[in-house]
N, C-alpha and C positions, 0 to 999 in steps of 0.2 A: 164802217169802212171809212178810212181817211183817203181823200183824193190828193195826189201830189203831182204837180206839173214840174217837169225837169227842163233845164235848158237843152238845146239841141245837141251840144257836144256830149252831154251825159246820157241823153237818150240814145245816141249812136253807140256809145261805149257799152251801155247795158242792153241795147237792142230792144227798147221799150217803145210803146206808143206815146203820143203826146202827153197823156195822163195815165198814171198808174194808181191802183187802189191798194192800200196797205191796211192790214188788220192790226189794231193796237189794243192791248188789254188795258182796261181802266181809262181814266181821264187822259186824253192825248196831250203830250207835250212835244216840244221840238226834239228833245233827246229820244223819247220813245218812238217817234215817227222815223227819225234818222236811223236808230238802231234797227227797226223793222225793215226799213228800206235797204240798208246795207246787208241785212241777213238774207233778204230775198234776192238781192242783186249784189253778190260779193265783189264783183268787179268795180263797184262804186266805193268800196272801202278806201279811204284816204283821199278821195276826190272832193268830197263835200266837207269833211272834217279831217284834221290831222290824225294819223294812225295812233300816236302815243297820247297826245293831250286831249284829243276829242274836241279841240277848238275849231270853230268854223274857219274855213279857208278865207283869206282876205278878200278875194274878188267874187265871193258868192253872198247873196242876200236872200232873206226870207220875207215873203209878203203874204198876207191873207186879209180878206175883207177890207181891201183898200188901205191897209195899215202896214207899215214897215215893222216887222217883228225881229229884225236882224239882231238888235242889241238887247232883246228880252232875255231873261234867264232861261237856260236850256230846260229847266224843270217847271217853268211857268205854264199853266194850262193854256192851250190854244183856244181861240175864240169858239163860242158855241156853234157857229155856223160851220166851222171846220170840223169840229167834233161830231156833228150830225151828218156830215157829208154833203151839206148844201153848198159849201164853198170849198175850193181846193186850197192847199198850201202851195205857194209858188216858190221854187228855188230859181233865183235869177242870177245870171252872170253879170256882175257889175262891170262898168266900163270906166277906165281911168284915162286921164289925158287932158289936154287943154285945147 
């Protein structure tokens, strides 16, 4: 099981608790986790990634194991601690401004 923590606005939209558990076949990657998340919570389709390009939305970031994974390749394996369920993958709403 992969643990995923969503920002509050996406939790409210999907009506989920603070942390959700997602089943992913094989070695987990960002793409596999987001595919599984959108499959389980279809109302999240288009909120984390663009509907067509599947590119990450500009003001969302991904963190795990105290590392920023935002700009990692979508098919790069997630850290072992995330794959084992010891640590969650965080989807964070970024803040812009000055």
